[in-house]
ROBATI-211530 format. One record per residue (C-alpha): residue number from 1; residue in three letters; x, y, z. Coordinates in pm, 1 decimal, decimal comma. Each point is the difference from the previous one (the first is absolute). Layout:
BEGIN
@pos=NUM&code=ALA&u=X&v=Y&w=Z;
...
//
This chain:
BEGIN
@pos=1&code=MET&u=-8916,7&v=-6040,7&w=13550,3;
@pos=2&code=SER&u=-25,3&v=-351,8&w=-135,4;
@pos=3&code=ILE&u=263,1&v=-170,3&w=-209,7;
@pos=4&code=LEU&u=-156,6&v=-116,8&w=-326,9;
@pos=5&code=TYR&u=96,0&v=-342,2&w=-133,3;
@pos=6&code=PRO&u=-21,8&v=-140,2&w=-354,2;
@pos=7&code=ARG&u=-329,3&v=-167,8&w=-89,7;
@pos=8&code=LEU&u=39,4&v=-295,5&w=-229,3;
@pos=9&code=LEU&u=-256,2&v=-7,3&w=-279,5;
@pos=10&code=PRO&u=-241,7&v=-295,7&w=31,2;
@pos=11&code=GLY&u=103,1&v=-162,6&w=-327,4;
@pos=12&code=GLU&u=363,6&v=6,8&w=103,5;
@pos=13&code=SER&u=-89,8&v=-145,7&w=338,8;
@pos=14&code=GLU&u=-160,4&v=-294,6&w=-174,6;
@pos=15&code=ARG&u=296,5&v=-48,0&w=-233,4;
@pos=16&code=LEU&u=262,7&v=15,3&w=271,4;
@pos=17&code=PHE&u=-193,0&v=-226,1&w=233,6;
@pos=18&code=ALA&u=-37,7&v=-260,8&w=-273,7;
@pos=19&code=SER&u=377,2&v=10,3&w=-55,7;
@pos=20&code=LEU&u=73,1&v=-96,5&w=362,1;
@pos=21&code=HIS&u=-132,9&v=-354,5&w=-9,7;
@pos=22&code=GLY&u=254,3&v=-277,6&w=13,2;
@pos=23&code=ARG&u=284,9&v=233,8&w=97,2;
@pos=24&code=LYS&u=170,0&v=-20,8&w=337,4;
@pos=25&code=PRO&u=59,6&v=313,1&w=211,1;
@pos=26&code=GLU&u=374,5&v=12,5&w=-73,0;
@pos=27&code=GLU&u=-76,6&v=-3,4&w=-372,1;
@pos=28&code=LEU&u=-257,5&v=277,7&w=33,3;
@pos=29&code=ALA&u=261,1&v=223,3&w=165,2;
@pos=30&code=ARG&u=142,5&v=59,7&w=-349,1;
@pos=31&code=PHE&u=-325,6&v=162,5&w=-108,9;
@pos=32&code=ALA&u=-28,1&v=245,1&w=290,0;
@pos=33&code=ASN&u=5,6&v=365,1&w=-105,3;
@pos=34&code=VAL&u=-70,0&v=347,7&w=137,5;
@pos=35&code=ALA&u=-197,3&v=117,2&w=-304,4;
@pos=36&code=SER&u=-249,9&v=-116,1&w=-258,5;
@pos=37&code=GLU&u=-111,0&v=165,6&w=-321,9;
@pos=38&code=ARG&u=-347,3&v=-131,9&w=78,1;
@pos=39&code=ALA&u=-40,0&v=185,1&w=329,0;
@pos=40&code=VAL&u=-154,4&v=341,4&w=74,6;
@pos=41&code=TYR&u=-24,4&v=235,3&w=296,9;
@pos=42&code=ALA&u=-293,3&v=182,7&w=154,8;
@pos=43&code=ALA&u=-17,0&v=347,9&w=-151,0;
@pos=44&code=THR&u=-13,6&v=179,5&w=335,9;
@pos=45&code=GLY&u=13,3&v=-62,4&w=371,8;
@pos=46&code=GLY&u=366,0&v=-34,3&w=81,0;
@pos=47&code=THR&u=358,0&v=-31,4&w=-114,0;
@pos=48&code=ARG&u=106,1&v=-278,2&w=-233,4;
@pos=49&code=VAL&u=232,3&v=-255,2&w=150,0;
@pos=50&code=SER&u=344,5&v=8,2&w=-156,5;
@pos=51&code=ARG&u=177,0&v=-297,5&w=-154,4;
@pos=52&code=ASP&u=262,9&v=20,1&w=271,6;
@pos=53&code=GLU&u=-271,1&v=-21,2&w=265,3;
@pos=54&code=LEU&u=-154,2&v=-301,0&w=-173,9;
@pos=55&code=ARG&u=341,3&v=-161,9&w=-24,8;
@pos=56&code=LEU&u=54,1&v=53,7&w=373,0;
@pos=57&code=LEU&u=-341,5&v=-148,4&w=77,8;
@pos=58&code=ALA&u=79,1&v=-305,8&w=-211,1;
@pos=59&code=THR&u=335,1&v=-40,2&w=174,7;
@pos=60&code=GLU&u=-162,0&v=8,9&w=342,4;
@pos=61&code=LEU&u=-268,1&v=-253,6&w=-91,0;
@pos=62&code=GLU&u=265,0&v=-227,7&w=-149,0;
@pos=63&code=LYS&u=200,4&v=29,7&w=320,8;
@pos=64&code=PHE&u=-300,4&v=-94,5&w=214,2;
@pos=65&code=ALA&u=-60,5&v=-304,9&w=-220,2;
@pos=66&code=THR&u=368,3&v=-103,7&w=3,8;
@pos=67&code=VAL&u=34,2&v=7,4&w=379,0;
@pos=68&code=ASN&u=-312,1&v=-215,2&w=20,0;
@pos=69&code=GLY&u=112,0&v=-268,5&w=-241,7;
@pos=70&code=PHE&u=-26,5&v=122,2&w=-361,1;
@pos=71&code=PRO&u=23,2&v=-173,9&w=-245,7;
@pos=72&code=HIS&u=-77,2&v=-318,6&w=195,5;
@pos=73&code=THR&u=-356,8&v=-88,2&w=95,3;
@pos=74&code=PRO&u=-80,4&v=219,4&w=300,1;
@pos=75&code=THR&u=-76,5&v=-147,4&w=339,6;
@pos=76&code=THR&u=-303,6&v=112,5&w=197,7;
@pos=77&code=ALA&u=225,5&v=207,2&w=226,1;
@pos=78&code=GLY&u=176,1&v=148,1&w=-303,0;
@pos=79&code=ARG&u=-328,3&v=95,8&w=-166,0;
@pos=80&code=ASN&u=-130,2&v=164,0&w=316,5;
@pos=81&code=GLU&u=319,6&v=196,0&w=58,5;
@pos=82&code=PHE&u=16,0&v=112,0&w=-363,4;
@pos=83&code=ASP&u=-359,5&v=120,5&w=25,6;
@pos=84&code=ARG&u=67,9&v=199,3&w=315,4;
@pos=85&code=MET&u=316,2&v=160,6&w=-136,0;
@pos=86&code=THR&u=-160,7&v=82,5&w=-333,1;
@pos=87&code=ALA&u=-323,9&v=131,7&w=151,2;
@pos=88&code=ARG&u=184,8&v=244,3&w=218,2;
@pos=89&code=HIS&u=233,2&v=114,8&w=-276,2;
@pos=90&code=LEU&u=-276,9&v=54,3&w=-253,9;
@pos=91&code=HIS&u=-209,3&v=200,9&w=242,3;
@pos=92&code=GLU&u=283,1&v=192,9&w=161,0;
@pos=93&code=ARG&u=218,3&v=69,8&w=-303,9;
@pos=94&code=SER&u=-203,0&v=-17,3&w=-321,1;
@pos=95&code=GLY&u=-174,0&v=335,0&w=45,8;
@pos=96&code=MET&u=-335,2&v=-141,9&w=-115,0;
@pos=97&code=VAL&u=-324,8&v=137,6&w=133,4;
@pos=98&code=PRO&u=-315,0&v=-217,3&w=7,6;
@pos=99&code=GLY&u=-129,8&v=142,3&w=-328,0;
@pos=100&code=GLU&u=311,0&v=-108,3&w=-188,4;
@pos=101&code=ALA&u=21,6&v=-329,8&w=186,4;
@pos=102&code=SER&u=-356,6&v=-82,4&w=-106,1;
@pos=103&code=GLN&u=97,1&v=-6,5&w=-369,1;
@pos=104&code=ARG&u=23,5&v=-357,8&w=-122,5;
@pos=105&code=GLN&u=226,3&v=81,5&w=-292,3;
@pos=106&code=VAL&u=259,0&v=157,6&w=231,5;
@pos=107&code=TRP&u=40,5&v=-334,8&w=172,6;
@pos=108&code=ALA&u=-5,1&v=-180,8&w=-333,9;
@pos=109&code=PHE&u=303,0&v=208,6&w=-102,4;
@pos=110&code=LEU&u=187,8&v=-74,0&w=321,7;
@pos=111&code=ALA&u=-66,8&v=-374,8&w=-18,7;
@pos=112&code=LEU&u=35,8&v=-56,8&w=-372,8;
@pos=113&code=VAL&u=268,7&v=251,3&w=-93,9;
@pos=114&code=LEU&u=197,8&v=106,6&w=306,3;
@pos=115&code=VAL&u=32,1&v=-321,9&w=205,3;
@pos=116&code=PRO&u=-169,7&v=-294,1&w=-175,3;
@pos=117&code=HIS&u=264,2&v=-235,5&w=138,4;
@pos=118&code=VAL&u=-68,3&v=102,5&w=359,5;
@pos=119&code=CYS&u=-375,8&v=-49,2&w=-39,3;
@pos=120&code=ALA&u=56,7&v=-332,7&w=-174,5;
@pos=121&code=TRP&u=220,1&v=-112,1&w=290,3;
@pos=122&code=ARG&u=-254,8&v=107,9&w=262,0;
@pos=123&code=PHE&u=-285,5&v=-180,7&w=-174,3;
@pos=124&code=PRO&u=150,6&v=-286,8&w=-200,2;
@pos=125&code=MET&u=-157,6&v=-167,4&w=-300,8;
@pos=126&code=ARG&u=-265,9&v=-263,9&w=36,7;
@pos=127&code=ASP&u=24,3&v=-262,0&w=-271,6;
@pos=128&code=GLY&u=219,2&v=233,5&w=-203,8;
@pos=129&code=VAL&u=-240,5&v=295,1&w=25,0;
@pos=130&code=TYR&u=3,4&v=313,6&w=215,4;
@pos=131&code=LEU&u=-317,2&v=137,6&w=161,4;
@pos=132&code=ALA&u=-130,7&v=311,5&w=-175,0;
@pos=133&code=ASP&u=-115,7&v=173,3&w=320,2;
@pos=134&code=ARG&u=355,8&v=5,7&w=133,0;
@pos=135&code=PHE&u=128,5&v=201,7&w=-296,9;
@pos=136&code=LYS&u=-269,8&v=185,5&w=-193,0;
@pos=137&code=GLY&u=-174,7&v=185,8&w=280,3;
@pos=138&code=THR&u=-345,7&v=-135,7&w=-80,6;
@pos=139&code=ASP&u=-54,8&v=-43,1&w=375,0;
@pos=140&code=LEU&u=221,7&v=226,5&w=208,1;
@pos=141&code=THR&u=-59,6&v=-205,2&w=315,3;
@pos=142&code=ARG&u=182,8&v=-287,5&w=-173,4;
@pos=143&code=HIS&u=264,4&v=187,5&w=-199,0;
@pos=144&code=THR&u=352,6&v=-85,6&w=117,6;
@pos=145&code=LEU&u=92,7&v=361,2&w=81,4;
@pos=146&code=ALA&u=-327,9&v=194,1&w=18,8;
@pos=147&code=ARG&u=-133,1&v=-209,5&w=286,9;
@pos=148&code=LEU&u=316,3&v=78,6&w=198,2;
@pos=149&code=TRP&u=-27,9&v=376,3&w=-46,8;
@pos=150&code=THR&u=-363,5&v=-21,8&w=110,8;
@pos=151&code=ARG&u=87,1&v=-202,6&w=308,1;
@pos=152&code=ALA&u=265,2&v=248,2&w=104,2;
@pos=153&code=HIS&u=-234,6&v=292,5&w=-65,0;
@pos=154&code=VAL&u=-277,9&v=-152,9&w=208,8;
@pos=155&code=LEU&u=220,7&v=-127,9&w=284,3;
@pos=156&code=HIS&u=232,7&v=299,4&w=22,4;
@pos=157&code=ASP&u=-46,5&v=158,2&w=342,9;
@pos=158&code=PRO&u=213,6&v=308,2&w=73,9;
@pos=159&code=SER&u=-104,5&v=-12,4&w=366,6;
@pos=160&code=LEU&u=207,9&v=-314,1&w=53,1;
@pos=161&code=PRO&u=375,0&v=9,2&w=77,1;
@pos=162&code=GLU&u=44,1&v=-210,3&w=-317,4;
@pos=163&code=PRO&u=-271,2&v=124,3&w=-241,1;
@pos=164&code=TYR&u=9,4&v=-315,8&w=-212,4;
@pos=165&code=GLU&u=11,5&v=-258,9&w=278,1;
@pos=166&code=LEU&u=-355,6&v=-122,9&w=-68,9;
@pos=167&code=LEU&u=119,9&v=-139,8&w=-334,1;
@pos=168&code=ALA&u=144,0&v=-291,5&w=194,6;
@pos=169&code=GLY&u=-312,9&v=-49,4&w=212,0;
@pos=170&code=LEU&u=-176,2&v=-255,2&w=-221,9;
@pos=171&code=GLY&u=130,2&v=-268,8&w=-232,2;
@pos=172&code=GLU&u=-51,9&v=16,5&w=-375,8;
@pos=173&code=ALA&u=-312,1&v=-217,9&w=-15,5;
@pos=174&code=ASP&u=-174,7&v=163,0&w=294,2;
@pos=175&code=LEU&u=74,8&v=354,5&w=-112,5;
@pos=176&code=ASP&u=-119,8&v=-92,6&w=-347,7;
@pos=177&code=HIS&u=-319,1&v=-123,4&w=162,4;
@pos=178&code=VAL&u=-56,2&v=352,5&w=131,1;
@pos=179&code=MET&u=119,5&v=208,5&w=-294,6;
@pos=180&code=ALA&u=-198,7&v=-198,6&w=-257,5;
@pos=181&code=ARG&u=-317,3&v=132,0&w=164,7;
@pos=182&code=ARG&u=63,7&v=340,4&w=-150,7;
@pos=183&code=ARG&u=-365,5&v=103,2&w=-11,3;
@pos=184&code=SER&u=-58,3&v=-74,6&w=366,5;
@pos=185&code=VAL&u=282,8&v=-48,2&w=249,6;
@pos=186&code=ALA&u=287,6&v=141,1&w=-205,8;
@pos=187&code=ALA&u=-209,3&v=303,8&w=-93,1;
@pos=188&code=THR&u=56,5&v=124,1&w=357,1;
@pos=189&code=PRO&u=378,7&v=22,1&w=56,6;
@pos=190&code=ALA&u=-42,6&v=65,9&w=372,8;
@pos=191&code=LEU&u=-190,9&v=-327,9&w=29,8;
@pos=192&code=VAL&u=278,4&v=-189,0&w=-176,7;
@pos=193&code=ARG&u=255,1&v=148,7&w=238,6;
@pos=194&code=ALA&u=-221,1&v=-96,0&w=296,4;
@pos=195&code=ILE&u=-26,6&v=-359,4&w=-127,2;
@pos=196&code=VAL&u=377,4&v=-28,7&w=-32,8;
@pos=197&code=ARG&u=66,2&v=167,5&w=336,3;
@pos=198&code=ALA&u=-240,6&v=-234,5&w=178,8;
@pos=199&code=HIS&u=154,6&v=-301,7&w=-170,2;
@pos=200&code=VAL&u=347,1&v=106,9&w=111,5;
@pos=201&code=GLU&u=-125,9&v=42,9&w=357,7;
@pos=202&code=ASP&u=-157,9&v=-346,0&w=-0,7;
@pos=203&code=SER&u=310,3&v=-161,3&w=-145,1;
@pos=204&code=ARG&u=164,0&v=58,2&w=336,5;
@pos=205&code=THR&u=-266,1&v=-220,9&w=163,6;
@pos=206&code=ASP&u=106,4&v=-363,2&w=20,9;
@pos=207&code=ASP&u=-328,5&v=-180,5&w=73,3;
@pos=208&code=GLY&u=22,0&v=-264,0&w=-271,8;
@pos=209&code=ILE&u=-278,1&v=151,2&w=-213,0;
@pos=210&code=PRO&u=108,9&v=32,8&w=-366,8;
@pos=211&code=ALA&u=59,1&v=365,6&w=-85,3;
@pos=212&code=ARG&u=-121,8&v=-47,8&w=-358,2;
@pos=213&code=ALA&u=-330,0&v=-147,7&w=118,1;
@pos=214&code=VAL&u=-57,7&v=299,9&w=226,6;
@pos=215&code=HIS&u=88,5&v=238,8&w=-282,0;
@pos=216&code=ARG&u=-230,3&v=-166,4&w=-255,4;
@pos=217&code=ASP&u=-297,2&v=-32,1&w=235,2;
@pos=218&code=SER&u=28,7&v=354,0&w=136,4;
@pos=219&code=LEU&u=17,7&v=133,1&w=-355,8;
@pos=220&code=ARG&u=-328,0&v=-175,2&w=-78,9;
@pos=221&code=ARG&u=-154,2&v=160,5&w=307,1;
@pos=222&code=LEU&u=115,4&v=343,0&w=-110,0;
@pos=223&code=LEU&u=-143,2&v=-52,7&w=-348,4;
@pos=224&code=ARG&u=-338,5&v=-83,0&w=150,2;
@pos=225&code=LEU&u=12,3&v=313,4&w=216,8;
@pos=226&code=MET&u=86,3&v=214,8&w=-300,2;
@pos=227&code=ALA&u=-329,1&v=-98,4&w=-161,9;
@pos=228&code=PHE&u=-178,2&v=238,3&w=237,6;
@pos=229&code=LEU&u=275,9&v=210,0&w=160,6;
@pos=230&code=ASP&u=193,2&v=282,7&w=-167,5;
@pos=231&code=LEU&u=352,1&v=-33,0&w=139,2;
@pos=232&code=ASP&u=151,8&v=284,2&w=-203,3;
@pos=233&code=TRP&u=-96,9&v=260,2&w=257,2;
@pos=234&code=MET&u=143,3&v=-185,0&w=302,7;
@pos=235&code=PRO&u=325,3&v=122,5&w=159,7;
@pos=236&code=GLU&u=288,4&v=-240,9&w=-43,1;
@pos=237&code=GLN&u=12,8&v=-88,9&w=369,3;
@pos=238&code=ASP&u=-370,9&v=-91,3&w=-4,2;
@pos=239&code=LEU&u=58,4&v=-216,2&w=-306,6;
@pos=240&code=LEU&u=282,2&v=-176,3&w=181,9;
@pos=241&code=GLU&u=-229,9&v=-71,7&w=295,5;
@pos=242&code=LEU&u=-265,1&v=-134,5&w=-236,7;
@pos=243&code=VAL&u=251,0&v=-233,5&w=-165,5;
@pos=244&code=ARG&u=128,2&v=-116,0&w=337,7;
@pos=245&code=GLU&u=-356,0&v=-80,1&w=106,0;
@pos=246&code=GLN&u=-64,0&v=-207,8&w=-311,6;
@pos=247&code=ARG&u=327,6&v=-185,0&w=49,1;
@pos=248&code=ARG&u=-94,9&v=-80,8&w=359,7;
@pos=249&code=GLU&u=-327,6&v=-147,2&w=-123,7;
@pos=250&code=SER&u=183,2&v=-199,0&w=-265,7;
@pos=251&code=ARG&u=251,4&v=-129,5&w=253,0;
@pos=252&code=ARG&u=-282,9&v=-109,7&w=229,5;
@pos=253&code=LEU&u=-182,1&v=-179,4&w=-282,7;
@pos=254&code=ILE&u=313,6&v=-178,4&w=-119,6;
@pos=255&code=ALA&u=89,8&v=-106,9&w=354,1;
@pos=256&code=GLU&u=-349,6&v=-147,8&w=44,5;
@pos=257&code=THR&u=-36,1&v=-168,7&w=-338,9;
@pos=258&code=GLY&u=357,6&v=-76,5&w=-108,9;
@pos=259&code=LEU&u=-48,7&v=165,3&w=-340,5;
@pos=260&code=ASN&u=313,1&v=65,4&w=-203,5;
@pos=261&code=ALA&u=67,5&v=237,2&w=-290,6;
@pos=262&code=ALA&u=-100,0&v=-261,3&w=-260,5;
@pos=263&code=ASP&u=-334,8&v=-59,8&w=170,7;
@pos=264&code=ILE&u=-68,1&v=372,1&w=10,6;
@pos=265&code=GLU&u=95,1&v=45,6&w=-364,8;
@pos=266&code=GLU&u=-233,6&v=-281,1&w=-109,6;
@pos=267&code=SER&u=-293,2&v=138,6&w=197,0;
@pos=268&code=GLY&u=-1,9&v=319,5&w=-205,8;
@pos=269&code=PRO&u=-52,3&v=363,6&w=105,1;
//
């Protein structure tokens, strides 16, 4: 049975988000709370999370941020490690099922009430303003915490000795490149896992060809194939072979032409 989380009412989401601007993460820590009078729960479908459980979740997320540099501006390595630690914890320990995790206002509560300081540290202000997508849940693929739960859910593979090892397979930008295509590539979790597996395999090959260029070009090839192929029905091993084949073609093209990731990005899908 799912654990049900508070859902912050939209008006309160707007108010709290507006109050963040201009405040540094260490200042926002004073506003963190485990409850809000402007939050509700789903009427059925699970057991309500307790305040103690929310407090424990907040403590863990704060710990992950602290070991990776909070409250100082995070490094690239710190951001990536925080994301991996948080993704695993949210998926493994939160008790959410996909239906609950798909609720935008659940993530708005977690980011704006429970750990606003952690989210503000992970995605700092730009010109004194925070980005709405990182807090309000308007786009779950960009929300500070929701995107991590989704990554862990998609990449979790119980057949592996370490079920969450694929979380470290791609860097932040490249994994984002995959997960943002939620109506195509990311709609087939087995395909996402195959893409990450193949990338990890190729990363062991030292032939001087940029790994990001291979990843970006092979992803374009897969998108073209998906225009007339239904990949949902394919067994995971067959998907992996398909991805490997597209990566081989990409590697050959890049070796012949000298394209890099920037060239591929500019040329479009």
